[in-house]
LUMGU-837980 format. One line per 3 residues: their letters; for each residue x, y, z of C-alpha. Coordinates in pm, whole numbers, plus 50000, padded with zeros to 5 digits. Layout:
! LUMGU-837980
A> X,Y,Z | ...
END
This chain:
! LUMGU-837980
MTP> 50680,53200,49059 | 50593,53118,49420 | 50221,53059,49475
PRS> 50035,53276,49729 | 50054,53164,50091 | 49678,53099,50096
DVS> 49711,52856,49804 | 50002,52676,49971 | 49810,52649,50299
KSY> 49507,52519,50110 | 49719,52254,49940 | 49872,52141,50271
TQI> 49524,52133,50421 | 49401,51908,50139 | 49690,51668,50198
IKS> 49617,51659,50571 | 49243,51610,50517 | 49287,51319,50278
TTL> 49557,51164,50496 | 49340,51210,50806 | 49042,51043,50641
IGG> 49246,50749,50519 | 49445,50753,50843 | 49130,50748,51055
SSI> 49001,50442,50875 | 49348,50290,50895 | 49362,50340,51273
INV> 49034,50152,51302 | 49172,49888,51067 | 49484,49866,51280
MFS> 49261,49775,51574 | 49089,49512,51361 | 49429,49390,51236
ILR> 49554,49356,51593 | 49255,49141,51684 | 49273,48938,51361
NKA> 49651,48886,51371 | 49646,48792,51737 | 49368,48540,51678
MAL> 49537,48396,51369 | 49872,48371,51547 | 49719,48186,51840
LLG> 49501,47960,51625 | 49747,47883,51345 | 50100,47977,51460
PEG> 50377,48098,51227 | 50313,47816,50978 | 49950,47919,50938
IGM> 50046,48286,50896 | 50290,48176,50625 | 50011,47983,50451
IAL> 49782,48288,50463 | 50060,48496,50306 | 50104,48250,50020
YNS> 49728,48227,49958 | 49710,48607,49954 | 49993,48619,49702
IVD> 49804,48379,49472 | 49489,48595,49488 | 49679,48922,49441
MSQ> 49875,48799,49141 | 49572,48636,48981 | 49348,48940,49013
TVA> 49631,49162,48889 | 49671,48957,48571 | 49295,48910,48526
GLG> 49221,49281,48570 | 49475,49388,48305 | 49535,49704,48510
INA> 49219,49870,48378 | 49111,49980,48725 | 49430,50183,48771
SGV> 49406,50324,48420 | 49039,50398,48488 | 49139,50617,48783
RQI> 49369,50815,48556 | 49107,50846,48282 | 48841,50969,48526
AAV> 49082,51205,48706 | 49199,51354,48375 | 48839,51442,48278
NTE> 48668,51749,48420 | 48442,51600,48687 | 48167,51842,48579
DTA> 48157,51658,48246 | 47938,51380,48385 | 47854,51248,48039
RVS> 48220,51177,47963 | 48280,51027,48309 | 47977,50801,48270
EVV> 48115,50666,47942 | 48445,50571,48103 | 48271,50416,48404
AVL> 48023,50215,48196 | 48298,50057,47986 | 48518,50004,48291
RRV> 48247,49813,48478 | 48151,49590,48187 | 48507,49503,48095
SLL> 48599,49434,48459 | 48309,49189,48495 | 48420,49005,48182
LGI> 48783,48995,48296 | 48678,48879,48642 | 48492,48582,48495
IGT> 48788,48491,48274 | 49034,48518,48564 | 48817,48307,48793
TLL> 48783,48036,48530 | 49156,48021,48459 | 49259,47997,48826
FVL> 48995,47728,48887 | 49123,47521,48595 | 49491,47572,48686
AAP> 49443,47520,49062 | 49639,47193,49075 | 49964,47319,48913
VAQ> 49943,47647,49108 | 49913,47456,49437 | 50196,47221,49340
FTF> 50426,47511,49248 | 50346,47714,49560 | 50336,47447,49830
GDS> 50524,47160,49670 | 50224,46925,49689 | 49862,46898,49577
RHT> 49699,46909,49922 | 49600,47274,49875 | 49433,47233,49535
LGV> 49079,47272,49673 | 49187,47585,49860 | 49324,47740,49541
MAL> 49000,47650,49361 | 48804,47838,49626 | 49033,48138,49586
SLA> 48918,48174,49225 | 48596,48330,49357 | 48799,48590,49548
VFF> 48964,48687,49218 | 48625,48766,49060 | 48508,48978,49353
QVA> 48834,49175,49368 | 48842,49253,48996 | 48475,49358,48998
AGA> 48522,49571,49311 | 48822,49744,49156 | 48607,49908,48888
RTA> 48375,50053,49154 | 48664,50177,49365 | 48825,50337,49058
LLQ> 48521,50562,49021 | 48541,50671,49386 | 48914,50734,49359
GMR> 48894,50918,49028 | 48618,51142,49169 | 48824,51178,49490
DIS> 48546,51051,49716 | 48795,50985,49995 | 48539,50933,50272
SIA> 48369,50647,50086 | 48702,50476,50022 | 48780,50510,50393
WIG> 48446,50350,50484 | 48509,50059,50249 | 48838,49995,50429
VLA> 48670,50004,50770 | 48393,49764,50669 | 48643,49524,50511
GLF> 48850,49526,50832 | 48545,49474,51052 | 48413,49174,50860
SVI> 48760,49018,50837 | 48740,48989,51217 | 48376,48904,51286
VGV> 48348,48656,50997 | 48705,48549,50913 | 48822,48460,51265
PII> 48522,48233,51347 | 48573,48051,51016 | 48939,47982,51104
YCL> 48838,47883,51458 | 48586,47627,51331 | 48775,47494,51029
GET> 49142,47559,51108 | 49376,47577,50808 | 49094,47453,50583
GIA> 48906,47776,50649 | 49185,48010,50533 | 49076,48011,50168
ISL> 48708,48047,50264 | 48782,48346,50488 | 48970,48519,50205
VVA> 48675,48466,49968 | 48434,48612,50226 | 48662,48916,50272
AFV> 48673,48975,49896 | 48292,48946,49875 | 48247,49202,50154
NFV> 48484,49440,49976 | 48282,49401,49654 | 47949,49468,49827
ASW> 48087,49774,50008 | 48237,49920,49689 | 47907,49860,49503
WFS> 47708,50030,49779 | 47921,50346,49797 | 47980,50382,49423
RRI> 47606,50370,49347 | 47565,50695,49543 | 47754,50880,49267
HLP> 47479,50962,49021 | 47585,50960,48659 | 47368,50984,48347
RPS> 47315,50665,48151 | 47553,50684,47853 | 47442,50609,47500
LSL> 47752,50430,47376 | 47783,50287,47031 | 47974,49961,46995
RRA> 48257,50142,46815 | 48282,50405,47089 | 48278,50139,47361
LLE> 48555,49943,47190 | 48768,50257,47155 | 48720,50338,47524
ASD> 48804,49981,47623 | 49114,49995,47404 | 49234,50314,47574
LCK> 49180,50161,47917 | 49364,49842,47825 | 49663,50011,47659
LGL> 49756,50205,47971 | 49616,49932,48193 | 49858,49674,48059
VFM> 50147,49886,48187 | 49984,49916,48528 | 49913,49543,48523
ASA> 50273,49461,48439 | 50391,49690,48718 | 50156,49543,48978
FLS> 50235,49190,48865 | 50606,49254,48902 | 50555,49402,49247
MGS> 50331,49122,49369 | 50533,48864,49181 | 50848,48976,49360
TYA> 50666,48957,49695 | 50547,48607,49604 | 50898,48506,49493
IRL> 51051,48634,49818 | 50799,48438,50025 | 50887,48127,49822
IVS> 51260,48194,49872 | 51213,48230,50249 | 50988,47923,50278
SES> 51216,47707,50061 | 51528,47811,50254 | 51385,47808,50606
GLH> 51033,47658,50589 | 50679,47791,50638 | 50770,47897,50993
AAG> 51019,48152,50857 | 50770,48261,50590 | 50525,48332,50872
LYQ> 50784,48542,51055 | 50851,48743,50741 | 50478,48795,50681
AAW> 50427,48912,51040 | 50713,49164,51010 | 50590,49280,50669
SLG> 50236,49337,50796 | 50352,49524,51105 | 50613,49728,50917
GLY> 50352,49853,50672 | 50083,49910,50933 | 50177,50268,51021
AGF> 50325,50387,50692 | 50050,50215,50496 | 49783,50477,50551
ILQ> 50015,50753,50426 | 50105,50555,50115 | 49738,50470,50061
AMG> 49643,50838,50090 | 49901,50920,49822 | 49743,50678,49578
TDF> 49389,50775,49671 | 49403,51155,49665 | 49750,51277,49568
YPR> 49770,51078,49244 | 49446,51221,49095 | 49546,51574,49204
LTA> 49888,51537,49043 | 49735,51397,48724 | 49509,51702,48694
VSE> 49814,51936,48679 | 50053,51698,48502 | 50122,51946,48219
DNA> 50250,52212,48460 | 50597,52101,48577 | 50634,52372,48840
ECN> 50298,52282,48994 | 50387,51911,48984 | 50710,51976,49170
RLV> 50535,52192,49429 | 50274,51922,49500 | 50541,51650,49524
NEQ> 50745,51855,49771 | 50439,51931,49982 | 50331,51567,49986
TEI> 50684,51457,50076 | 50708,51705,50363 | 50375,51605,50519
SIL> 50447,51233,50470 | 50785,51249,50642 | 50646,51452,50932
LAG> 50366,51201,50982 | 50558,50877,50919 | 50900,50947,51070
PGL> 50815,50938,51443 | 50593,50632,51404 | 50856,50431,51218
IAT> 51118,50522,51479 | 50883,50406,51756 | 50810,50082,51567
MTL> 51183,50008,51533 | 51234,50072,51903 | 50940,49869,52032
APA> 50962,49588,51776 | 50998,49307,52039 | 50699,49435,52238
FMA> 50486,49480,51926 | 50559,49127,51809 | 50465,48977,52145
LLY> 50153,49195,52176 | 50017,49171,51823 | 50121,48811,51753
SSE> 50278,48589,52020 | 50612,48501,52177 | 50671,48258,51888
FQG> 50726,48557,51656 | 51030,48712,51828 | 51242,48588,51539
AVD> 51071,48853,51323 | 51213,49150,51520 | 51524,49200,51305
ILR> 51319,49162,50986 | 51079,49430,51110 | 51359,49676,51185
WIC> 51505,49640,50835 | 51157,49689,50689 | 51111,50008,50894
LGM> 51434,50147,50746 | 51307,50060,50400 | 50969,50221,50471
MLR> 51143,50545,50566 | 51297,50555,50219 | 50973,50441,50057
IVA> 50793,50743,50204 | 51055,50963,50033 | 51053,50784,49697
WPM> 50680,50736,49636 | 50575,51100,49574 | 50842,51129,49304
GFI> 50727,50804,49145 | 50379,50947,49094 | 50526,51202,48851
VLA> 50588,50918,48605 | 50232,50791,48651 | 50076,51136,48616
KGV> 50274,51205,48299 | 50163,50870,48156 | 50519,50778,48054
KSI> 50449,50409,48008 | 50790,50283,47898 | 50984,50447,48184
FFW> 50729,50329,48437 | 50740,49973,48302 | 51118,49938,48290
SEI> 51170,50096,48631 | 50928,49842,48778 | 51111,49554,48608
AAA> 51439,49681,48748 | 51289,49712,49098 | 51158,49354,49089
VVQ> 51494,49218,48970 | 51684,49413,49238 | 51456,49306,49523
VGL> 51434,48937,49430 | 51807,48924,49353 | 51896,49082,49687
AWL> 51653,48851,49869 | 51802,48543,49703 | 52152,48647,49812
CVQ> 52065,48779,50158 | 51828,48502,50270 | 52095,48241,50201
KFG> 52342,48435,50414 | 52125,48585,50691 | 51812,48369,50694
AAG> 51466,48531,50701 | 51618,48863,50817 | 51782,48882,50474
AGL> 51437,48943,50319 | 51403,49259,50531 | 51755,49367,50435
AFF> 51662,49316,50067 | 51362,49548,50107 | 51585,49819,50254
GLY> 51841,49770,49975 | 51567,49800,49714 | 51462,50143,49836
VWH> 51817,50272,49866 | 51845,50203,49493 | 51488,50299,49402
SVL> 51499,50638,49580 | 51804,50743,49382 | 51652,50619,49056
MYF> 51319,50801,49111 | 51497,51125,49194 | 51689,51128,48866
IAR> 51381,51026,48665 | 51181,51309,48824 | 51468,51549,48750
HFT> 51454,51443,48385 | 51080,51497,48338 | 51002,51800,48554
DFR> 51344,51931,48665 | 51239,51823,49014 | 51444,51917,49318
WSP> 51368,51868,49682 | 51292,52186,49868 | 51547,52299,50134
VNR> 51300,52194,50406 | 51271,51844,50260 | 51646,51807,50219
NLI> 51690,51884,50588 | 51407,51651,50691 | 51531,51362,50477
NAY> 51892,51395,50594 | 51787,51425,50958 | 51551,51129,50962
LAI> 51785,50901,50769 | 52075,50985,51003 | 51859,50937,51313
SAL> 51719,50606,51183 | 52067,50473,51105 | 52195,50578,51449
LFG> 51902,50413,51624 | 51932,50094,51419 | 52297,50065,51520
ALQ> 52212,50131,51885 | 51945,49860,51882 | 52204,49612,51753
LLP> 52489,49707,51986 | 52350,49844,52314 | 52171,49650,52589
LWQ> 51797,49634,52531 | 51692,49881,52804 | 51947,50144,52696
ATT> 51857,50116,52328 | 51483,50126,52408 | 51522,50435,52627
LGL> 51720,50610,52354 | 51469,50512,52087 | 51168,50630,52286
AIA> 51338,50964,52360 | 51416,51012,51989 | 51060,50916,51890
ALA> 50913,51164,52140 | 51136,51449,52019 | 51065,51366,51656
GLH> 50692,51360,51729 | 50703,51704,51895 | 50905,51842,51604
SLR> 50652,51706,51356 | 50359,51851,51551 | 50522,52191,51566
NLA> 50584,52192,51191 | 50229,52078,51119 | 50101,52357,51343
DLV> 50286,52610,51123 | 50172,52458,50793 | 49804,52387,50844
PEH> 49515,52591,50993 | 49394,52451,51325 | 49042,52377,51198
ALP> 49182,52138,50935 | 49336,51908,51194 | 49173,51636,51409
RLI> 49034,51778,51733 | 49218,51525,51945 | 49559,51671,51860
RPL> 49468,52042,51865 | 49569,52093,52231 | 49911,51942,52156
LNM> 49949,52167,51853 | 49866,52474,52061 | 50133,52374,52310
CRI> 50381,52334,52023 | 50294,52682,51892 | 50366,52828,52237
END
């Protein structure tokens, strides 16, 4: 049964609102990222950017293991409860916060103790042992902040999450850059700890504004709640560890084959490739995932939400990714420096992969919303094996660009896999509109990628900019038909009116 037009419009409006909120904060963060990346590139060069990437990988993997995935499972637990049942929500939140503090302390202690072998394995020497020791503090702050953010996400307080992102980006510039300027490479670890601390303080500040009654939990009840969080959390932890572990492994493959300079090029391309698509993917996890979880028992409603999210995501991401592919040399020079031109081909492969990622992610949330732990776990293992295996083969043959090619190859495989998994659980099918959008954008992206490789630079750039402009107008016109004018940012309303005409 097709839902009423008003309900469909309301659903599209909700997607746009959440994406706009996250997107608005992301645009501000992009500005901060431009300043930070430019400063880091000039102060440290590609080798320093490569070192930052490896330090970040250590923190991400450590906090993932230490957190046991309870923050992600906490989001699902909170989202699955009626938000009017504040007593039940407060029980989940109280246990989540206490367990996360304990896990944060354990994780910090372990990384501090194991700093020497971690540094030796990552960098091939012990010179970075003190830096890894300092990073142990960042692990505590990230695990503790995750519990606070889980409450905001589960309650769908999108504006607060957006503000946390803005504040984190601001302080990464006004505090992190001066630290690097004064201390050089020695200050990298310190700047990452400060960034994690700011994120913790911001998440604490915004989460305390959600007033919940103080729960009266017995020890038995608290242990049962903690057990439920950990059971599902372990699956999330394994998934995140595999994802971050594969990223870490690829950076090690690139640095071992071509040195820290190449690892810096890959990190620059990775950061820039995810800059535009990142806010759409973040909005999916922040708002779409809790909404999908709330209707996870209704397959028809699940499929409708996934199709709507896919349509909006493609319309928003497609033109931007095409423009990024086209202007990759200019972006690298502008946002980093002329030393990073070797990252252009990596960036273009990553943009192709991001186009497929935008398509695959909404379907993947069906598995999460259904809570099918075994399928989710094994699909993540397969994805990690495919990506690392492709990177190992491609980097040897094509250098650092092979890491970008591996990312694209991963999402060719992963998109097909997610489609058949979604078909199995909810009888999912793409809507006719989405089939046309997906086919059109994939064909256009492939054509442009070939043109950028074969045509002279000015001809390929002219073609790419023309395609990006047409794709942007097409997206605006479709958004104008789907969403009421008042739900859209005021800055683009004149353009939408022109598209309607």
